[in-house]
N, C-alpha and C positions, 0 to 999 in steps of 0.2 A: 682473541677467538671464540668464536663462539660454542654456545652451554645451552645443549638441548636439555629438558626437563627434566628432571629424575626419575625413571618409573617405579611404581612402587604396587604387585600387583598379590592381592592379599590372598593370602596359600594358609591354611589354616595346619597347626603343627597338631602332634600327638593327642590324642584325646581319650579320656576314663581314667586318669592318674588322677590319684588324691596328692594334694598336697606333702601329707607326711613319704605316697610314695617316691615322689622326687626325691625328698630329701634322704629316705634309705639310701636309692639309688645311686646318689651324687657323694652322701658321705656328707652334706653341709651343715652349717654348725654344728658340728661332730655327731650327728644323730650316726647313730650304727646298724647294718642292714637285721639285727634284732630285735633294735626299736621297736616299742607298739608305737597307738596315734599318739596317747598322751602322753608321752614320754620326748619323742620326736617334737610334740607342742613345746615341751616346758625346757627343750635345751635352746631352741629357736628362741623364745624370748628372752631366755638367760643371756643369748649372745645379744639381742635385740638391747637389754636392758646397761650391760655389758658397754655398746659400743656408744648408744646415748650415754651413758654418765662420766667414758672416756671423750668425747665430744666435745661435752660440760666443762671436764675437766683441764681439756688445752684449750676452753679459749677464756676461763679464769686465770688458768695460766698469761696465756699468751697479753690479754688485757688490763691484770690486774699488777699479778707475783711479777709479771719481767718488767715492769715498769714502762717510762711513756716508749713510743715509737718513734725513730725518725729515720732519712731517706737515707742516712750513708752512715759508716762506722764514725769516719770525722764528724758528723755533725752530734751524732751520741756521745762521744769522748768528749767534745767541746763543749758538752752540756751536763759531765758527771765525772765525779770522782773517786779514787781506788776504793773496792767494794760496795758501788753503785753498778745493780743493773739496769739494760738499755738495749732495746729491742731494733732490729730495722727490719723494714718492709720488701718481702722477697718480690713485690706486685705480681702473684701469681694466687693470692688467701692464705699467703704463712710470714712469719712472721720469722729469723732467727734471734735469737736470746745470749748476749754477751754481757759476761763480769768485767768490769772495771779491777785490772790489775795494776802489782807494781812492773809488770812487764809486758803493758798492752793489753787489749782487750781476746779475752775468751771466749771461743763458742762454747754455747751450755746445752742448748737445745732446738730445735727447729716444731714453731707449733703454729696449726690450723685457729684464725678468726673466727670470732662466731657469725660475720657476715657471709665469710667462705662455707662455714659447716651449714649455713640455711639456705646455700642457694642449691638449684637443681642443673647448676650450667654443667657442662660434661667439663670431669675433673678437679670435681669442688664437688660438696655436702659430701654424703655415704663413702663416697668414691675416694676422701680425706682422710679413711676409720679404716684403719684394718680388723679383721677381728681372729686371732688365735685359734678359735676355736672350728674354725674353716678350712676347708682342704686347700680351695683355691684363692685366688689374690678378692683384695675388697671388689673391682670392679665386675667380677665374676657373677659376684653374689648377688647384684645388683640386676643383671641378664636373666637371673632363674624365671621369672616369670615370662619374659619378653620369650624366654628359648620354648618352654611349655605351652604358652598361645601361638608359638610361630610365627611371631612380630620380627619383623626383621630389624637388626641390627646394626647399627654406626660402624664402619670399620679405625676412625677413631676412638671410638672406647677402647680397643684390643692393643691399641698402638703407647707404646711409651709418649706421658704426655710430653716430655720435653723436644718430644720430637713432629710436633703437632706445625708447629711452623713452619719446618721447612718443608712440610709435606705441601701446605698451602699454598705456600709459593713457588713451588715448583725446584727448590733446589737440595731437598731431602738423599741422603744414600742409605738411611735407614733400611734395615733387610725387612718385610713386614714378611714374611714365607713364615719364617716360624710360630710367631704369635700367631696367623690367621687357621695353619695346620691345628694350632695347641686349640683357639679359639673355635675350631671343629669338631673335632676329637674332645671336647668337652661338651658338648650337643648345639651348639650352636647352628642353624643349618640358613639362616636369611641373615645376606651381607645388603646394607646401602655404603658404596663407593662411593663420597662425599668427591668435592670438590678437591683433586689434590695430586701429585706425582709418589705414587706406590710402588717400592723398587723391591724386587723377587731376584735374591742372589743364590736362591734354593731353590726344591722343587716340593711343590705342595702334594703330599700323597696320601691319598684318602681311597675309603674304602664304603662310603656314604655320599651321600645327592646333598648337595650343598643350591644357593642359588646368590646371585650378585647380580644385582643391580645397579646403574653409573648413574653419571650427572653427564651422560653424550660427551663430546670430546673434551669436558672437564678433567672425566679421571680413568689416568690414565695408569697404566699396570707396565710397569718398565722390565724387561726379563734382563738382569744385567749378568745371570752366570744360572745355570743350574745344575743340580746335583744327579738328577735322572733324566730320564728323554723328553719332560714338559716340563714346561710351568706348575700346570698341573696337572695329575697324574691319577685316574679313577681306574681300580681293577677290584671287580667283583669277590667275592670269596671264594664263586668257585663256578662251575660249568651253571648249575639249576641257578643261582644267583643272578638277580641283576639289579645294581644300581639307578634306583628309579625318577626322576623328577631333577634332572640336574637343570640348570639354566644359570645362561652367560646371558647378562640384556646389557644395552642401551652403555658403555663404554671405550677404552682406549686399550689392548694390547698391542705392545712395540718391544723391538729388538734396533739397536742403533749400532751392531757391528758391524753392521754390510759384507758378512763375509759366511760361506756355504759351511752348512754343520747338518747333515743329510738324517742324523736322527736326531734333532734338537727340535723339539715342536714348543707351541704352547699351549695345547690343550687336547690331553689321550686320554682317548674313552677303552676299555676293556670290560666287556660285560655289562654294557652301559642299555637302559631303555631310557624314553618319555624327554632326549635333551631338546632342547630350545637352544639354539643361537642365532639371537636375533636384534640387531640395530649393531653392533658392534663392528672395529675398526680394527683390521689385525694387522701391522704394520712393520714391515722388514724382516721376518721370520727366516729364520738359518736354515728348516728343516721344510715341516709342514705346519701350516697356520692349526688344520684342526686335522688328528690323526685318530680311524676309528680302526683299532686294535682286537688282537685273538688274543692276546696273553705275550709270552715270551719262553722259549725254549721247547715247542710243543705244548702248551698249556689251551685249552680250547675253554672260548670264550664269544657271544655271540653279544650283537647289538640292534636293537629295533627301536624302532619309532622315534625315527631322527627328523629336528626341522632346523634348517640350517635357511633362514630368511635374512633379507636386506641389511647384509653386509658388508662391508670393505675390507677387501681382498687387497693390498696392496705390496709385491713382493720388493719395489724400490728399483732395484737396478737387477732383478731374474738373477739375480744368487740364492735361490734359495730352491728348494722340491717341490712340491704340490702345496697348492693353496687349500687343497679336501682330500686324503689320501681315504678309503675305504677296506680296506682288508675283509671286513666282516660286516654287513645291515641287511637288516629285514628291511622295509619303509623306509627310504630315505628319499626327505624332499629338502632338495636345494633351490631356491627360486627370490629371484627378485634379488640377488646380488651382483656387487660389481666386482672382477676379477680385474687387476690391473698389474702389469710387469708383475706377471708371476715364472718362476721354472728357468736352471741355466738349464742348458744345451741342450744336458746327455740323461735328463730325465725328461719324467712322462709328459707334466703337463698341471693344469691348471685342478681338472678332476679328476683321479685317477680311481676306479674300480679296480685293484687287484689283490685277492686273494695270493695271500701264502701256502708254499704245496702240501695243502693239509688236505685231508678226507673229507670237513667238517665246516666247508667256511661256504659262506650262503651271503648269493648276493641277486636279491627279490623287491620288488616292489620299487621301483627309481625312478623321482621324479625330478628332472632337471629343468628348469622351466621358469625365462620372465626373467633369465640374465643378461647381463652384459662383461664384452670380452674385448680388452685393450690391452693391444701392445705386449700378451704373451711369450711367450718360448716354450721349447721342450722338445721332444722327438717320439713321443706317443701321438697328441690329441688332446686338446683344450679339455674335451672329455671326452674319458678312455677307458672303456672294459675289456679287461688283461686277466685271463683264467687259466692257469697249471693245468693240463690235464688230470693232476692226482685228483681235483675236486668233486666232489662224489657228483652233487648242482650240478647242469650246465646254467646262467642266469636264467631270470626269469621276469619278464611286465617292468621293461625298461622304458622311459621313454624322455626325449631330449624335444626339447617344444620352443618355439615362440622366443628366440634365444640371439641374442646379435652378437659378431665378431666383426673384427677390424683390425688389422695391423698387424696380425699375427705373424712373426718373426723366425718360429721353430721351424723343424723341419719335419714336423708331423703332419695331422691333421686337423680338423674340428672334430670330428667325432670316428672315434676307432672301435672297432668292434674285433674280439679273436676270444673264440672262448676252447681254442686247440681240443677239435674234435668234432665231426664227421656226424651229425647227426642223422638219423635212420627216420623213416615213413613212422616207428610206431614212437618216438618221442615225442614227450612235451615241445607244444609249442615259446620258443623265444621270445613273441609278442614284443619287438623291437619299433618303437615307434620313433620317430622324428619329424616334426610336421609345421610350419612356418618359421625357421628359421632363415635369419638372416644373415649371411658373411661376406666378406670385400676383402681382399689383398692379405691374401692365405698364402699357405703353403698347395693343401689338399684338402680339398669340400671333406672325401670321407672316403674310410675303406670299410668292408663288410665285407670278412674273411671268408665268416662261416655263420654260425644259427639254422634257426630254422621260421620263416615265415618275420619277415621286416618291413617296414611300410617307412618310406621315406615321400612325404609331400608336399610339395606346397612351399617348400625352400628355394632360395634363390642362395646362386653363388656365383660370383663377379669376381674377375680378375685373381686366379689361381696359377699358381707356378706350374701344378704336375695335377696330372686328372682325378676324379673320382676311380676308386676300386672295388669291383664286384664280384670276389674269390680269388684263385690264386694258381700261380704254376703248381699243379700236385709235387714236382722233383723239389718246388725249393720252400714248399710248405704243403705237408702233407694231410694237412686237418683243412686247405684251402676251398671248400666247397661248399656254399652256402645253398639255401632248401627256398623259395619261394620269398623272392624279394621284388617288392613293388616300390619301383620310385618313380614320382611322377613332381620332377621338379623343375627351375630353370638356372640352366648351364650359361654363362656370361663372360666370355675372354678368359674360359680356364683354358687350362692347359700351353699358359703363353711359353715353358722352357720343355716339356716333355712332351707335347703337341698333337693332345688328346684330351674330349669332352671328358669322356667316361672311358675305362680299360676294363674289360669282361675277361674272365680267364676260365675257369671252372662253376656250374651253375646248374643248378638242378630245377629251373620254376624262375625266371626273369621279368618281372613285365615292368616296362619304359614306358606304355602309353602316355600319352598327351606331356611328356619330356620336352623341354623345348632347350634347341643350342645355337647360340649364336656367335660367330665367332670366334671358336674355338678348334687350338690349335698355334702354329707360328707361322701359316703360310708359306712355309716351305714344304719341297714334295715328301712326302712318307709321314710328317708330319703336322698334318693338320687336318682332324679327323674328328670329326663329331664322337662319332662311335664308333669305340675300336673291340675286337673280339681276335686278344692272344691267345699264346698258349695255352691247350687246354679246349676241353669240350663244353658244350649247352647244348639243355633239352629247354623246352617248352617255354618259348622265349615268344615273348610278344613287343610289339613296337607300332602298336594302333596309336594313331593319329599323331605322330612323333611332328617334331619341329626343327627342320634343319636351314639354317642360312647364311650366308654370308658377308654381312655389311661391305667389310671391309677386307676381303679376300684372304683372312687367317683362317678358311674353312675350306680345303679341297676335295675332304670326300665324307658324305654324310656316313655308312656305315662300314668302315674296314675290314677283309676278310684276313688273318694272317695263314700264312698258309700251316700253321703250326695251330691251326684252331680246328673243330671236328665239331656241324651243326647234325641238328636232326631235324630237317626238314620237317618230317611229316606231321613234326610235335609244333612247330612255328607259327606264328601267325605274323601279317604285316596289311596293315588296312588302314586307310585314311592319311598315309604319310604323304606331309608336303616338306619337298626337300628339293625341288626347283630339278634344276640341270646337275647336283651335284653326285656324283655314285655313286650305287648302292651294291654292295659286297654279301647284305643280307642271305638267307637261303630260308624261304617256308614254301610250304605248298600251300598254304588260305591265305592269300591278299588279292588286292582287288590290281596295284601297280606291281608287282615284284612276279614276272618268271622264273623260276626254280627249275634249273638241270638237274634229267633224267637220263639212264642212260640205256636206251631200248637196244632189245633184241628181235633178229629174224627166228622161228624156228618152223620146221615143217608140222604141220600136223598130225600125220600120220609116225614118222620119227622125228622128233626135236632135230636132231643135227647138231654140226655147229659150223661156224660160220668165220670169215675174216672181211672187216671193214678197214674199209677206205678212211669212211666217215660216219659213225652212229650219233647224231645230235638230236637229243630231246630234250623242250622245254614247256614246261605246264605252268599256271595256275589255278588255283579253288580261289571259289567265291560262296564259303559253307562247301556242302560237301558237291558243288557242281564244278567240273575238272576243265578247262580249256587247255588248248597243249597243240603243240605242232611237231611235227619229229621228219627225220630226214636220214634215208638209211642207205650208204654206198657199200655195197655185197663187192665184195673179188671173189673171191667162194663161198660156197653150201654143198653139204652131204645131207642135208632133209628133205623128206621125202612127205606127200601130200600136199594141201594147200598151205599157200606164206601167209605167217602170223607176223604180227608185231608185236612186241608186248607196250603195255601200259603203265605209268604210273601209280596206279590207284584199282583198287577193287573196285571194280562196278557194280552196280545196284540191282541187286534180283527185278528182275523185266514185272511188267505190271499185264504180261500175258503169258502162255503156253508158249511162245515163237522164244527164243532168245536173242534173239538178231536185233540189233539198232541201227537204221543207219544215221550215220554219223558227216557225210557228207564225201568229199571228191578225192581222188588220190590222182598221182601220175606218176607210172612206172616206164621204163626205159630203160631197152636193152635186153628188151626178152623179143622173142624174134615174132612171136603171136600177138603181144600186144606192147607200143606204142605211143603211151598218149595217156589220157583220162581212166581214169576208173571208178566206180565206186564202191565204196569202203564203209563197211559196215563191223558192230561190233558184238562178238559173240561171246554173251557171257559166262556160259559152259568151254571155254577153252580156257587155258591154260598155258600162258606163254613165261620167260621170265620170272616161274615162279609167285604171278602175280595170277589173279581170276577176273576171264574177261581177256578179249586179244580181238586185233583187226585180225578181218578178213577180206578180201576184194575180189569184186565180184566185175566182170564185163558181160554188158546186154547187149541183146543182138534180137531183133523183133520182139522184144519184149519178152528174151529170154535168158536168162541169169545165169550166171559157167563161174564157179568159182576158179582164184585163178592161180596153179600147182604152181611149185617148187620147179627151177628149170633144170637140168643135170649139171653134176656138178663140175666147178669149172668155170662155170658161166658166169659172169659180171653182170649186175643190173644194180638198179639205184628206186628206190620207194621212197614218196614225199608226199607228206600232203599233214591238215586240220584235222582236231577230233576234240569232240565237244560232249561229258556225259555227264550222267547222274552215278556221282562212285557212292560204296558203300557205308554205309556212316561210323565212325570210326568209337572204339567202345569209350 
């Protein structure tokens, strides 16, 4: 087994206290809180002198009064007679003194040798001396200076000395929970976890910070059983307090049970700040490896400034909840970790930001960067944000970037976001960012159900069973309306089961520009779409410079519009798209490749009237504010009077001269007795038809004289068709 070097980082302890202050605070050496400095010093010296005399007496007895020392009781009895004493070495710096009697050898006492008392080895020296005037065992007394100076204490020093051999050879069943908690409560703040197996049979519950630095894979904390929710549980005294400066670094925490227990964690934090989890291995956790909570039973606690870096989270058999759960966190950095085989099918996923239904929770300033996800499960996401409506503040400032995922076996997403509310124009931006992630062989790339301002760019999604999702059906999810979402990703073989690369429902502001889609879908009709607009409505959608291709025939449609979706074409744009011959059902006024439908009407210039149509066809596209289109009107009957006018798709810009007329080309009119052929088509900027300012009017030309074409008598059928091109009024 490889062993990493022990990490020791100097963090100074409390400053400004005198030795007498410490003695009065701890009660060591029998010092009372009311003793002055001189009395405290005298008591300390008296205890030290007594300890020295006790050591000398022990040595004298062991080496003179006890008689010769033998290797065994049998050897001692063979060399002595009734009434004599002899000593037998215990092999640990002490001897047991026996008295020969007629009935055998009787144990008198166990004493330390001079050599053992003079040694500075752990378990010898002053560790062998007890002070009756001190409130703590002798091995705590020798740590007072280390505690005050903030020096690290070996966990060996607080353990039962008789158990050290088992700890060191990884056979120990000794429970270190209680002695470690006692040491913390008596002032130890920094521990060195040496090479060995340390068992935890109960929870260590603390209201103060500690630091534990281990020896890499050679230091193992084994969760055998716990009495609270976690092996280590931190909880601040109140909402206003934080336990600041908690560090767990460079050792292994494991559980070998192999069964699920949702609320049994390794580390739990409630009201913690400046937490550093680094270089750890969390193996086989049953609930969460790390849980950042907010107390219990309606308590309010917050967590801030959390760093989780370069750790291994291995769920072994995916019979656990989450690797990291954050109920409340402000400033959470999860960087360069490996998440492997985490989360059972009915739990969220490796990293879950999910407050309880309390108003005060905070999810803010989150970074999930450069992590690796392998073979995980769950039903929400490998990184998920799910916030109940009861939480007052929506999440803010969340970035998930530079991560790699492969082999996800769950039914959720790589990235999931749902704050369960619809943002207004005046709400703060969410600022959700996902940049440069690479995910392969998963279920669904992402779901962005709501929030305001989400940016996904340079992400690569390949071989996913289900499509990415933006927004949702409002009937199924009333909060399924995100605002200002930007996606510039590459989708390769996405939707191998559901048939779509990305599915869009309700959204206000979506920019898919520069996104690429290759072989998305199944290749079967109605299930082979690069982009699908499903039930809902969308506005302010841009599809500039998108790419859609079908190298192996899996994609049959570039943009699919379902009958249940409503576009707002005047707010949409599609320019520079490279989709080949793939069908395109998008609707956008502003497009260099896309003709948008509109429904023209015929009106009279004097009285508009009403008409019936065998055909009313209109198509146009915009290059900025330049509008180019075509119309065909087959009128069955019309009762309008005055000149014939046909409506346009957009308002006409004001002319550059006093004349309201603009010539737009030649039209063709058939069915009128006076006209049967080409006529001149002009736009009158002041005319209004179909509610749009600016309308087409038609003129015959004879000998240089232009004559307006009037409406025929009611009941007359006629056809008008032709192109148009004009400058539209600039939109607000």
